[in-house]
C-alpha positions as CSV (number, residue, x, y, z in Angstrom):
1,M,146.6,134.6,107.7
2,K,144.8,135.2,104.2
3,A,148.4,135.6,103.1
4,I,149.7,132.6,104.4
5,K,146.7,130.4,103.1
6,H,147.2,132.0,99.8
7,L,150.9,130.7,99.8
8,V,149.7,127.3,101.1
9,R,147.1,127.0,97.8
10,R,150.0,127.8,95.3
11,T,152.8,125.7,96.8
12,I,150.3,122.7,97.1
13,G,150.0,122.9,93.2
14,L,153.6,123.4,92.8
15,A,154.3,120.7,94.8
16,I,152.2,118.0,92.6
17,S,153.9,119.1,89.6
18,R,157.3,119.9,90.8
19,P,158.7,117.3,93.0
20,T,161.7,119.6,93.9
21,N,158.8,121.3,96.1
22,R,157.9,118.5,98.0
23,L,159.0,119.8,101.2
24,I,157.0,123.1,100.7
25,F,154.2,120.9,100.1
26,L,154.1,119.0,102.8
27,F,154.8,121.8,105.6
28,S,152.2,123.8,103.8
29,L,149.3,120.9,103.7
30,F,150.5,120.3,107.3
31,F,149.9,124.0,108.3
32,E,146.4,123.4,106.4
33,L,145.2,120.8,108.4
34,A,147.0,121.9,111.9
35,V,147.0,125.2,112.1
36,C,143.8,126.2,109.7
37,P,141.1,123.3,110.7
38,V,138.1,122.8,108.5
39,V,134.8,124.3,110.3
40,G,132.5,121.4,111.3
41,Q,135.1,118.6,111.0
42,A,133.6,115.2,111.3
43,N,134.3,113.0,114.3
44,N,134.5,109.6,112.4
45,G,138.5,109.7,112.2
46,I,138.5,111.4,108.2
47,K,138.7,114.8,107.3
48,A,138.5,115.9,103.8
49,H,139.8,118.9,102.5
50,L,139.5,120.1,99.1
51,N,142.4,122.3,97.5
52,E,143.4,123.4,94.3
53,N,140.8,121.0,92.8
54,R,142.5,118.1,94.6
55,L,141.1,116.3,97.3
56,F,143.4,115.2,100.5
57,L,141.9,113.0,103.3
58,Y,143.2,113.0,106.5
59,V,143.0,109.6,108.3
60,E,143.5,109.2,111.9
61,D,145.5,105.9,112.8
62,S,142.8,105.2,115.5
63,I,140.1,104.0,112.6
64,L,142.8,101.6,111.0
65,G,141.4,98.2,111.2
66,Q,137.9,99.4,112.2
67,P,134.8,98.8,109.8
68,I,133.5,102.1,108.2
69,L,130.6,102.3,105.9
70,F,131.7,103.9,102.3
71,I,128.4,104.9,100.5
72,R,127.8,105.9,96.9
73,Q,124.4,107.4,97.7
74,D,121.6,106.2,95.3
75,V,123.9,103.5,94.2
76,G,125.0,101.1,96.5
77,Q,127.4,100.7,99.6
78,L,130.5,98.9,100.8
79,Q,131.8,97.9,104.4
80,V,135.2,99.3,104.0
81,T,138.2,99.1,106.2
82,W,141.8,101.5,105.9
83,T,144.9,99.7,106.6
84,K,148.3,100.8,106.5
85,E,151.3,99.0,104.4
86,N,154.4,100.8,104.7
87,D,154.5,104.3,103.1
88,H,150.9,103.3,101.6
89,L,147.3,103.4,103.1
90,L,145.0,100.9,101.7
91,L,141.2,101.0,101.5
92,Q,140.2,97.0,101.8
93,V,136.8,95.0,101.6
94,F,136.7,92.0,103.6
95,P,134.0,89.6,104.0
96,I,131.4,90.9,107.2
97,V,130.9,88.9,110.2
98,S,127.0,88.7,110.7
99,L,126.0,88.3,114.3
100,S,123.2,86.1,112.7
101,G,125.9,83.4,112.7
102,T,127.3,83.8,109.2
103,T,129.6,85.4,107.1
104,I,128.4,87.7,104.0
105,P,131.0,87.1,101.5
106,I,132.0,90.2,98.9
107,N,129.9,91.0,96.0
108,Q,128.4,87.2,96.5
109,D,131.5,85.5,95.8
110,Y,132.5,83.4,98.6
111,R,135.9,82.8,97.3
112,N,136.6,86.3,97.3
113,E,138.8,87.2,100.9
114,Q,139.8,90.4,100.1
115,M,139.5,93.4,97.7
116,I,141.4,96.7,97.5
117,L,139.6,99.8,96.4
118,G,142.4,102.2,96.8
119,R,146.6,102.0,97.4
120,F,147.2,105.6,98.4
121,P,150.7,107.3,99.0
122,I,150.7,108.8,102.5
123,L,151.7,112.5,101.7
124,L,152.1,113.5,105.4
125,G,152.3,111.5,108.6
126,P,152.3,110.6,111.5
127,S,152.7,113.9,113.5
128,G,150.4,114.9,116.5
129,P,147.8,112.4,117.0
130,K,148.6,109.8,114.7
131,N,147.4,110.4,111.2
132,S,147.9,110.2,107.4
133,V,147.2,112.4,104.9
134,I,146.5,111.1,100.9
135,D,145.5,112.5,97.8
136,A,142.1,110.9,97.2
137,T,141.2,112.8,93.8
138,D,141.7,110.4,91.1
139,F,140.0,107.4,92.8
140,M,136.9,109.7,93.6
141,L,136.8,110.7,89.8
142,G,138.0,107.7,87.9
143,G,138.2,104.6,90.5
144,H,136.2,101.9,89.2
145,I,134.2,100.5,92.7
146,P,132.0,97.4,92.5
147,W,129.1,98.7,94.5
148,Y,127.2,95.6,94.1
149,P,127.6,92.6,91.9
150,N,127.8,93.0,88.2
151,Y,128.1,96.9,88.6
152,V,129.8,98.5,85.7
153,D,130.5,101.8,86.3
154,E,130.0,104.5,83.0
155,P,133.4,105.6,82.0
156,A,134.2,109.3,83.3
157,V,135.4,112.2,80.7
158,S,138.3,113.3,83.2
159,Q,138.5,116.7,81.8
160,L,135.0,117.5,82.6
161,S,134.3,115.8,85.9
162,F,136.0,117.6,89.3
163,I,135.2,117.3,93.2
164,E,132.8,120.1,93.7
165,S,132.5,120.2,97.3
166,V,133.2,118.6,101.0
167,G,131.3,118.4,104.1
168,H,131.4,117.3,107.7
169,L,128.7,116.0,110.0
170,E,129.0,114.2,113.0
171,F,130.1,111.0,112.4
172,E,130.2,111.5,108.9
173,T,132.3,112.9,106.0
174,L,130.7,114.0,102.5
175,I,132.4,114.4,99.3
176,R,130.3,115.8,96.3
177,V,131.5,115.2,92.9
178,K,130.5,116.4,89.5
179,K,131.4,113.6,86.8
180,T,130.9,113.6,83.4
181,V,130.3,110.1,81.9
182,E,129.6,108.6,78.3
183,Y,126.2,107.4,78.4
184,K,124.4,105.3,75.4
185,R,126.9,107.0,73.2
186,Q,126.0,110.3,74.9
187,Q,127.4,112.6,77.6
188,K,125.9,113.6,80.8
189,T,126.9,115.4,83.7
190,V,125.7,113.8,87.4
191,V,126.0,114.9,90.9
192,I,127.3,112.0,93.1
193,D,127.6,112.3,96.7
194,Y,130.1,109.8,98.8
195,S,130.2,109.4,102.5
196,F,132.1,107.6,105.0
197,L,130.2,107.0,108.0
198,S,130.9,105.6,111.3
199,L,129.2,102.5,111.9
200,P,127.3,102.0,115.4
201,D,127.6,99.7,118.0
202,P,125.9,96.4,116.5
203,M,122.2,96.0,117.5
204,R,120.7,92.7,118.1
205,P,119.8,90.8,114.9
206,R,116.3,89.0,114.0
207,L,116.8,86.1,111.9
208,F,115.8,86.1,108.4
209,D,112.7,83.5,107.6
210,H,111.5,82.5,104.1
211,R,108.0,82.4,105.4
212,M,108.0,86.1,106.2
213,G,108.3,89.1,104.2
214,F,111.5,91.2,105.2
215,A,114.3,91.9,102.9
216,T,117.4,90.4,104.2
217,E,120.8,92.7,105.2
218,D,121.9,91.7,101.7
219,L,119.6,93.2,99.3
220,Y,121.0,90.8,96.8
221,E,120.7,87.9,98.2
222,T,117.3,86.6,98.6
223,T,116.7,83.5,100.6
224,P,119.8,82.9,102.5
225,S,119.5,79.5,104.7
226,I,121.1,82.4,107.4
227,G,121.0,85.9,107.6
228,S,119.3,89.0,109.4
229,I,116.3,91.0,108.6
230,M,116.3,94.8,107.6
231,R,114.8,96.6,110.6
232,W,115.3,100.0,111.8
233,R,116.6,99.7,115.8
234,L,113.9,100.2,117.8
235,E,114.3,100.2,121.6
236,K,111.2,101.1,124.1
237,K,112.1,104.1,126.5
238,H,110.1,101.8,129.2
239,K,111.2,98.7,128.8
240,D,108.5,96.8,131.0
241,S,105.2,98.8,129.2
242,L,103.6,97.0,127.0
243,I,103.5,99.6,124.8
244,S,106.1,102.6,125.1
245,E,107.7,105.4,123.1
246,P,110.7,104.3,121.4
247,V,114.1,105.7,122.4
248,R,114.7,106.8,118.9
249,P,111.7,107.1,116.7
250,I,111.6,106.1,113.0
251,I,112.4,109.9,111.3
252,F,111.3,110.9,107.6
253,Y,112.0,114.2,106.2
254,Y,110.4,116.1,103.6
255,G,112.7,116.8,100.6
256,P,113.5,120.2,99.9
257,N,111.8,120.1,96.5
258,L,108.7,118.0,97.7
259,P,105.4,120.1,96.8
260,D,103.9,121.6,99.9
261,K,100.2,120.7,98.3
262,W,101.5,116.9,98.8
263,K,103.2,117.0,102.1
264,P,99.7,116.4,104.1
265,Y,99.4,113.2,101.7
266,V,103.0,111.7,101.9
267,K,102.9,112.2,105.9
268,A,99.5,110.1,105.8
269,G,101.3,107.2,104.0
270,I,103.7,106.9,106.1
271,L,101.8,107.4,109.2
272,E,99.6,104.5,108.1
273,W,101.8,102.1,109.6
274,T,101.6,103.7,113.1
275,K,99.0,101.0,114.3
276,S,101.1,98.4,113.1
277,F,104.0,99.6,115.6
278,E,101.2,99.9,118.2
279,K,100.8,96.1,118.1
280,A,104.7,95.8,118.0
281,G,104.6,97.2,121.3
282,F,105.4,101.3,119.8
283,K,103.7,104.2,120.0
284,N,104.6,107.3,118.1
285,A,107.2,105.3,116.2
286,L,107.2,107.2,113.2
287,V,107.5,110.9,112.8
288,V,107.5,113.2,109.8
289,R,109.3,116.3,109.6
290,E,110.2,119.4,107.9
291,F,114.2,120.1,107.7
292,P,114.7,123.3,109.8
293,Q,115.3,125.9,107.8
294,D,118.8,127.0,109.2
295,I,120.2,123.2,108.7
296,D,123.8,122.5,107.1
297,Q,123.4,122.5,103.3
298,W,125.0,118.8,103.7
299,V,122.0,117.5,106.1
300,T,119.5,116.6,103.4
301,R,122.2,114.5,102.0
302,S,123.2,112.8,105.0
303,M,123.5,109.3,105.7
304,Q,122.1,109.9,109.2
305,F,118.6,111.8,107.5
306,S,116.1,109.8,105.8
307,V,114.5,111.6,103.2
308,V,111.3,111.8,101.2
309,R,112.6,113.1,97.7
310,W,110.4,114.0,95.0
311,K,111.2,113.1,91.6
312,N,108.5,113.6,89.5
313,Y,109.4,115.1,86.7
314,D,106.0,117.2,85.8
315,G,106.4,119.6,82.9
316,I,109.4,118.2,81.2
317,R,108.5,116.5,77.9
318,G,108.7,112.7,77.8
319,S,108.4,112.3,81.5
320,E,104.8,112.2,81.1
321,S,104.1,108.3,81.0
322,K,106.9,107.2,83.3
323,K,106.3,105.1,86.5
324,G,108.1,103.8,89.4
325,S,108.5,104.8,92.9
326,T,111.3,103.4,94.9
327,V,113.5,103.4,98.1
328,R,117.3,103.7,98.9
329,K,118.3,102.0,102.0
330,Y,121.6,101.6,103.4
331,V,122.0,98.7,106.2
332,D,124.4,97.6,108.9
333,F,125.5,94.2,107.2
334,R,126.6,92.9,110.7
335,T,123.0,93.3,112.0
336,G,120.5,94.0,109.4
337,E,120.4,97.7,111.1
338,I,118.7,100.0,108.4
339,L,120.7,103.3,109.2
340,K,118.8,105.3,106.6
341,A,115.9,105.0,104.2
342,D,114.9,107.5,101.4
343,I,111.7,107.4,99.8
344,V,111.6,108.2,96.4
345,L,108.6,109.3,94.7
346,G,109.1,109.3,90.8
347,S,105.7,108.2,89.3
348,S,104.2,111.0,87.2
349,Y,100.8,112.4,87.7
350,Q,99.5,110.4,84.3
351,S,100.4,106.8,85.3
352,L,99.0,107.4,88.6
353,A,95.9,108.7,86.8
354,D,95.5,106.1,84.3
355,E,95.7,103.2,86.5
356,Y,92.9,104.2,88.6
357,F,90.8,105.4,85.8
358,V,90.9,102.4,84.1
359,R,89.6,100.6,87.3
360,C,87.4,103.0,89.2
361,A,86.3,105.8,87.1
362,P,82.9,104.2,86.9
363,L,82.8,104.2,90.8
364,D,84.3,107.4,91.5
365,P,83.2,110.7,89.8
366,R,86.3,112.6,91.0
367,A,88.0,110.5,88.0
368,Q,85.4,111.2,85.4
369,Q,87.8,114.2,84.3
370,Y,91.3,114.8,83.5
371,P,93.7,116.2,85.1
372,F,92.5,114.9,88.3
373,P,91.4,117.4,91.2
374,N,94.1,117.6,93.8
375,G,92.4,115.6,96.4
376,L,92.0,112.6,94.4
377,M,96.0,112.7,93.2
378,G,97.1,113.9,96.5
379,Q,95.2,110.3,98.0
380,L,97.3,108.2,94.7
381,I,100.3,109.6,96.4
382,Q,99.5,108.7,99.3
383,V,99.0,105.0,98.4
384,V,102.6,104.9,96.5
385,T,104.0,106.7,99.9
386,A,102.3,103.7,102.0
387,H,103.7,101.2,99.5
388,E,107.2,102.7,99.6
389,A,107.3,103.2,103.2
390,G,106.8,99.5,103.5
391,H,110.2,99.3,101.8
392,A,111.9,101.6,103.8
393,L,110.7,99.8,107.1
394,G,112.0,96.3,105.6
395,L,109.4,94.4,103.6
396,K,110.5,93.7,100.1
397,D,108.1,93.2,97.1
398,G,106.2,89.7,96.8
399,N,103.2,87.9,97.3
400,F,101.4,88.9,100.7
401,G,98.2,86.9,101.5
402,E,97.0,86.9,97.9
403,F,94.0,84.3,97.0
404,S,92.6,84.1,100.3
405,Y,90.3,87.1,101.0
406,P,86.5,86.1,100.4
407,A,85.5,87.6,97.0
408,Q,81.7,88.3,98.2
409,K,83.7,90.9,100.5
410,M,85.1,93.1,97.9
411,R,81.9,95.0,97.7
412,D,81.0,95.2,101.3
413,T,81.8,98.3,102.8
414,H,82.2,97.2,106.6
415,W,84.7,94.8,105.5
416,L,87.1,97.1,103.4
417,E,86.5,99.7,106.2
418,T,88.4,97.1,108.4
419,M,90.3,94.3,105.8
420,G,90.4,96.7,102.8
421,H,90.6,94.7,99.6
422,T,93.9,93.2,99.9
423,P,95.8,91.7,102.9
424,S,98.6,94.2,102.5
425,I,100.0,97.4,100.8
426,M,103.1,95.4,99.5
427,N,100.8,93.8,97.0
428,Y,100.6,95.1,93.4
429,A,96.7,94.8,93.8
430,R,96.2,98.5,92.7
431,H,92.4,99.4,93.5
432,N,89.2,98.2,93.8
433,Y,87.5,97.2,90.4
434,M,85.4,94.7,91.3
435,A,82.9,97.0,93.5
436,Q,79.7,98.1,91.3
437,P,78.0,101.3,91.4
438,E,74.9,100.0,92.9
439,D,77.4,98.9,95.9
440,S,77.7,102.6,97.2
441,I,81.1,102.1,97.9
442,P,82.6,105.4,99.3
443,P,85.7,106.1,97.0
444,S,88.5,106.1,99.5
445,L,87.8,102.5,100.1
446,L,88.7,101.7,96.5
447,L,92.2,102.7,97.3
448,Q,94.6,100.4,98.5
449,K,95.8,100.6,102.2
450,V,98.2,99.2,105.2
451,G,96.4,95.7,105.7
452,P,96.1,93.1,108.4
453,M,98.8,91.2,106.7
454,D,101.1,94.5,107.4
455,V,100.4,94.7,111.0
456,Y,100.9,90.8,111.3
457,Q,104.6,91.3,109.4
458,I,105.7,94.5,111.8
459,Q,104.5,93.1,114.4
460,W,107.1,90.0,114.1
461,G,109.7,91.7,112.9
462,Y,109.6,94.9,115.6
463,S,108.4,93.5,118.6
464,A,110.4,93.8,121.7
465,L,111.5,90.1,123.0
466,E,115.1,91.2,124.3
467,S,113.6,89.8,127.8
468,L,113.0,86.4,126.3
469,V,116.5,85.5,125.8
470,T,116.0,82.0,125.9
471,S,113.0,81.6,124.0
472,E,112.9,84.8,121.4
473,Q,112.8,82.3,118.7
474,E,110.2,80.2,120.1
475,H,107.8,83.1,120.2
476,L,108.8,84.5,116.6
477,Q,108.0,80.7,115.5
478,K,104.5,81.0,117.2
479,W,103.7,84.3,115.1
480,I,104.6,82.7,111.9
481,H,102.4,79.4,112.4
482,Q,99.3,82.0,112.7
483,Q,99.5,81.3,108.4
484,D,98.7,77.4,109.3
485,S,95.5,79.1,109.8
486,I,94.9,82.3,108.4
487,A,95.7,82.1,104.9
488,W,96.0,85.9,104.5
489,Y,99.2,86.1,106.7
490,R,101.1,83.6,104.2
491,F,103.7,85.1,102.0
492,N,105.6,83.8,99.3
493,R,108.3,85.5,97.2
494,G,106.9,84.3,93.9
495,A,108.8,82.3,90.9
496,F,110.0,83.0,87.7
497,N,106.8,81.5,86.1
498,L,103.5,82.3,87.4
499,I,102.3,79.0,89.1
500,G,99.2,79.9,90.5
501,P,96.8,82.6,91.5
502,D,98.4,83.8,95.0
503,M,101.6,85.4,92.6
504,T,99.7,87.5,90.5
505,N,99.9,91.3,89.9
506,E,98.1,94.5,88.8
507,V,95.0,92.2,89.6
508,M,92.7,92.4,93.0
509,D,93.4,89.4,95.7
510,N,90.5,87.1,96.7
511,N,90.0,83.7,96.4
512,E,87.6,83.7,93.1
513,P,89.5,85.2,89.9
514,M,86.4,83.9,87.8
515,T,83.9,86.3,89.8
516,T,86.4,88.8,90.2
517,T,87.0,88.9,86.2
518,Y,83.5,88.9,85.6
519,F,82.7,92.3,87.8
520,G,85.9,93.7,86.5
521,L,84.5,93.2,83.2
522,K,81.2,94.8,83.6
523,N,83.4,97.8,84.9
524,I,85.4,97.7,81.9
525,Q,82.7,98.2,79.5
526,R,81.7,101.3,81.5
527,V,85.3,102.6,81.4
528,L,84.9,102.8,77.5
529,E,81.7,104.2,77.3
530,L,82.9,106.9,79.7
531,L,86.6,107.3,77.3
532,P,84.9,109.3,74.5
533,K,82.9,111.8,77.2
534,V,86.1,112.2,79.2
535,E,87.8,113.1,75.8
536,Q,85.9,116.0,74.8
537,K,87.8,118.2,77.3
538,Q,91.4,117.2,76.0
539,S,93.8,118.7,73.8
540,D,95.9,115.8,73.5
541,P,94.9,113.5,70.7
542,T,96.4,110.5,72.3
543,F,94.7,110.2,75.2
544,L,91.7,108.1,73.7
545,K,94.3,105.7,72.3
546,R,96.5,105.6,75.4
547,L,93.7,105.0,78.1
548,Y,92.1,102.6,75.5
549,Q,95.3,100.5,75.3
550,K,95.4,100.5,79.2
551,T,92.3,99.1,79.5
552,I,93.1,96.4,77.2
553,N,96.4,96.0,79.4
554,L,94.2,95.8,82.5
555,W,91.8,93.4,80.3
556,Y,94.7,90.8,80.0
557,D,96.1,91.2,83.4
558,Q,92.6,90.0,84.9
559,M,92.5,87.0,82.2
560,Q,95.7,85.9,83.2
561,Q,94.6,85.7,86.5
562,V,91.8,83.4,85.5
563,L,94.8,81.7,83.5
564,S,97.0,81.1,85.9
565,L,94.2,78.4,87.9
566,I,95.3,76.2,85.0
567,G,98.0,73.9,86.0
568,G,98.2,76.2,89.2
569,Y,99.2,75.8,92.8
570,T,98.5,77.6,95.5
571,V,101.7,78.0,97.5
572,H,102.3,77.3,101.5
573,N,105.5,77.9,102.8
574,M,106.7,76.1,105.6
575,S,109.6,74.8,107.9
576,C,111.0,71.5,107.0
577,G,109.7,69.9,110.6
578,Q,105.8,70.9,109.4
579,Q,103.7,68.6,107.7
580,G,102.0,69.3,104.7
581,N,102.8,70.1,100.8
582,F,104.4,73.9,100.1
583,Y,102.4,73.1,96.6
584,N,98.7,72.5,96.7
585,P,97.2,71.7,93.1
586,I,94.0,73.8,91.9
587,S,91.0,71.4,91.8
588,A,90.8,69.4,88.5
589,E,87.3,71.0,88.3
590,R,88.4,74.6,88.9
591,Q,90.8,74.3,86.0
592,Q,87.9,72.8,83.6
593,E,85.9,76.0,84.6
594,A,89.0,78.3,84.3
595,V,88.9,76.7,80.6
596,E,85.5,77.8,79.7
597,F,85.7,81.0,81.0
598,L,88.7,82.0,79.1
599,S,86.9,80.6,75.9
600,S,83.8,82.4,76.8
601,H,85.8,86.0,77.8
602,A,88.9,85.6,76.4
603,F,88.6,83.9,73.1
604,R,85.2,85.4,72.1
605,V,85.0,89.2,72.8
606,P,82.1,91.6,72.6
607,D,81.7,94.1,70.2
608,W,81.9,96.8,73.0
609,L,85.2,95.6,73.6
610,S,86.6,94.7,70.3
611,H,85.1,97.6,68.6
612,P,83.9,100.8,70.6
613,S,82.6,103.4,69.3
614,F,85.6,105.6,69.3
615,L,88.0,103.0,67.7
616,Y,87.7,104.3,64.4
617,R,89.1,107.8,65.2
618,I,92.3,106.7,66.8
619,Q,92.9,103.7,64.8
620,Y,93.6,103.4,61.0
621,S,94.8,99.8,60.4
622,S,94.1,96.3,61.8
623,D,98.0,95.8,62.6
624,E,97.5,98.1,65.5
625,D,94.8,95.8,67.4
626,F,95.7,95.8,71.0
627,L,93.2,93.3,71.9
628,M,94.0,90.4,69.3
629,D,98.0,91.1,70.2
630,S,96.5,90.2,73.8
631,Q,94.6,87.7,72.9
632,L,97.4,85.8,71.2
633,R,99.4,86.2,74.4
634,L,97.0,85.0,76.3
635,L,96.5,81.8,73.8
636,S,100.5,81.1,73.7
637,D,100.5,81.3,77.7
638,V,97.6,78.5,77.5
639,L,100.1,76.3,75.7
640,N,103.4,77.3,77.9
641,S,105.8,74.1,78.5
642,S,105.7,75.0,81.8
643,R,102.2,74.7,82.7
644,W,101.8,71.6,81.1
645,H,105.1,70.3,83.0
646,R,102.8,71.0,85.7
647,L,99.8,69.4,84.6
648,K,101.7,66.4,83.9
649,W,103.3,66.2,87.5
650,M,99.7,66.4,88.8
651,E,98.8,63.3,87.0
652,D,101.6,61.5,88.1
653,N,101.9,62.6,91.7
654,M,98.7,64.2,92.6
655,G,96.2,61.5,91.2
656,Y,94.8,64.0,88.7
657,N,94.0,61.5,86.1
658,L,94.2,62.5,82.6
659,I,93.9,66.1,83.3
660,S,96.1,67.1,80.4
661,L,94.0,65.3,78.0
662,K,91.1,67.0,79.6
663,L,92.2,70.4,79.5
664,I,93.5,70.4,75.8
665,Q,90.7,68.5,74.4
666,A,88.1,71.3,76.3
667,V,90.7,74.0,74.7
668,R,90.1,72.8,71.1
669,V,86.6,71.9,71.2
670,Q,86.1,75.5,72.8
671,L,88.1,77.5,70.0
672,F,86.9,75.7,67.3
673,Q,83.0,75.6,68.4
674,E,81.7,77.0,65.6
675,L,82.4,73.6,63.7
676,E,79.8,72.2,65.4
677,S,77.3,74.3,63.6
678,T,75.2,73.4,60.7
679,H,76.4,76.1,58.6
680,V,80.0,77.0,59.5
681,S,80.6,80.8,59.5
682,I,84.3,82.0,61.4
683,G,85.0,85.3,61.7
684,K,88.4,86.7,61.4
685,R,89.2,87.6,64.8
686,R,88.2,83.8,65.5
687,Q,90.5,82.8,62.7
688,Q,93.4,84.1,63.5
689,L,93.0,82.5,67.2
690,Q,92.2,79.5,65.6
691,K,95.5,79.5,63.1
692,A,98.0,80.5,66.1
693,F,96.5,77.5,68.0
694,I,97.7,75.0,65.0
695,E,100.9,76.8,64.5
696,L,101.6,76.6,68.6
697,L,100.4,73.1,68.4
698,T,102.6,72.2,65.7
699,K,105.7,74.0,66.8
700,A,105.5,72.4,70.2
701,I,105.1,68.8,68.8
702,S,108.4,69.7,66.5
703,E,110.6,70.6,69.7
704,N,113.7,68.0,70.0
705,L,114.3,67.0,73.1
706,N,118.3,66.3,74.5
707,Y,118.6,62.8,75.2
708,G,122.3,62.5,74.5
709,R,123.8,64.6,77.3
710,P,120.2,66.3,79.0
711,E,120.2,68.7,81.5
712,S,117.1,69.5,83.0
713,K,117.0,72.8,83.0
714,E,117.5,72.8,79.0
715,N,114.8,70.3,78.7
716,S,112.3,71.9,80.8
717,Y,111.7,75.0,78.1
718,L,110.4,72.1,75.9
719,H,107.0,70.1,75.7
720,A,107.7,66.6,77.5
721,D,107.0,63.9,75.0
722,Y,103.8,62.6,76.8
723,T,102.6,66.3,75.9
724,K,103.4,66.3,72.4
725,A,101.5,63.1,71.9
726,I,98.7,64.5,73.6
727,F,98.9,67.8,70.9
728,E,99.1,65.6,68.3
729,N,96.0,63.5,69.3
730,E,94.1,66.5,69.4
731,L,95.8,67.8,66.0
732,V,94.3,64.4,64.3
733,A,90.7,64.8,66.0
734,L,90.5,68.5,64.5
735,E,92.0,67.3,61.4
736,K,88.7,65.3,60.9
737,D,86.4,67.9,62.3
738,V,87.8,70.5,59.8
739,K,87.5,67.9,56.9
740,K,83.8,67.4,57.8
741,S,83.2,71.3,58.1
742,L,84.6,71.9,54.8
743,R,82.3,69.9,53.0
744,S,79.3,71.9,54.4
745,T,80.5,75.7,54.6
746,E,79.0,78.0,52.0
747,D,81.1,81.2,53.4
748,E,84.4,82.1,50.7
749,M,86.0,83.0,53.3
750,T,85.8,80.2,56.1
751,R,86.2,77.8,53.2
752,I,89.6,79.5,52.7
753,H,90.5,79.4,56.1
754,L,89.8,76.0,56.7
755,K,91.9,75.0,53.7
756,W,94.6,76.9,55.3
757,C,93.9,74.8,58.8
758,L,93.5,71.2,57.0
759,N,97.1,72.0,54.7
760,H,99.0,73.2,58.5
761,I,97.7,70.1,60.5
762,K,99.2,67.6,57.2
763,K,102.7,69.6,57.6
């Protein structure tokens, strides 16, 4: 037998290079596939065979015309169909008929009726059970496959790329490729896992609703009018029970290289969602397991097993600051059923520690040392895992119940135990920096956790309603209408512009941004006082500079949250039949208070922030003034055209009479407050901000709107004539004040600055 197989391998090579040997080749290939079957062949109608560096696929006629999932793991998926055309097999993509009542086009192009991925000559077939054999080597190594809209494949170096191995599991054929590609003018070799997977019988979909935080079946379509949500197939073992175990739970496996010390925290992060599923009627819906030791090597890369993958590059130079974990999901587009979801933990230890230190070090003694102890680091990994588990269950990023919690409850232990400091683990709220040392909040309650909004979302998405055939949508709508009375159940996806305080990131979620920032500033001061003490035990000379910069970044995010009140709205998504406004403006009084807060805390800063005791050790030039850069960005954001378009709209339609004029006057008066003094003296930092204000106003006034053939999008990036007139009025008022102060000031540098202001206003 060995001698025969050796002969087969030789003749396959000869057949490819010599057409005269085609008959021998066909006989040999038939012998390999029929007489010497591959161990563990898939029962999905596709068998793969690797010989002499060539990949042969054995495609049964029984699957022709049937939908199959074709996957490049970590990149994308396509629902494909094999069809036969004379002496060729075609691998094609067609629009998908969704059970939600719509057709999902190819790569979001409704005009695209079909797409041929590959056309393969049939080498052998039919014989025995009807089938065809094709050579798919070149397709797998070099074929351009558009996995998603605008996907661009990196060009392969053909002589350095090859099929490494093939595998077969139940319902699945796997192919592993080592591919060397051109990447940023350099070469890199990547391992690529492809799968052909049989699709299950379609489950019953649940219709997408823009008021809920579930992703659609198509990751690249965010707000379809009709679609299915992403969710797992959960069915009760005991359908008549109020709560039942599922027929098949959602199972996650530890990846092979996940460190043992973090496994309890990873498991805890995933199981935080258990209570959510109990509310939806399922107990033991989530399971976290080890892979058995004697498993097939392909199982860990199979499409049928969800794995927690460890992508932390600890110990590799350059990876220290890497941020970002993610989830790779694969979905049946016909129904939204999640078939597999890998949680990829890629955040570096440093990035996790830095985020916690600048927020909570004054409140948690464990954080007053670097590196953090394993217990604290494990809890931070648990928070990340819980967030990514939410994505794995179908939820997307967005704004879940922000600007709704009572601010005073952020320092209340009982509230934090039951509700947390943010309604959802899916918010980018991070950790509780509002609590004060005297509150004695346990450190575990400073961390973000699965909250009431998450329970509400899972209950809506997963509750078994099959017995309510005629009224399922009615029941789902009743759940959604809880948002009308419970503000922390409201979801909005966000917008290109930050239009209000329920769309902010990196800050705490409650209804008093100014109060939150006031207490946040107290902890920022404590952080800067702690830094030199913690730095004493560090060997890294960049430690102080890095943490100072991250502290300034947090300061900026907190000020941005206050700024979002100016020209800001709250968002309440509704259906068309509901009464009320989707967008409700922040009160004029609150917007005025936000201007005053920023004037006092963002454009006037204390020495402990601008010149902490250690600054001279880490900085040699004013060019690296991180705080000044952040102040200038904030001032530019204050005068952003989108903000002033919103203010104009409030005046025209919401009864906010003259709010634009009142706010810009307040900004100008506060920013040039020194001019009201008898002896005018203006420091360098304030001078720079004042110059920036004049430059920003003059730039806005000089913008030219398109009146010829205007397009609203084009002009929306420019200030309206109404706003420009108000800005010009402020420059005229400022000119008078500067002239008056110039006559009385005795400080030479202030006189030079005021002359500069006067000259630029005149221009």
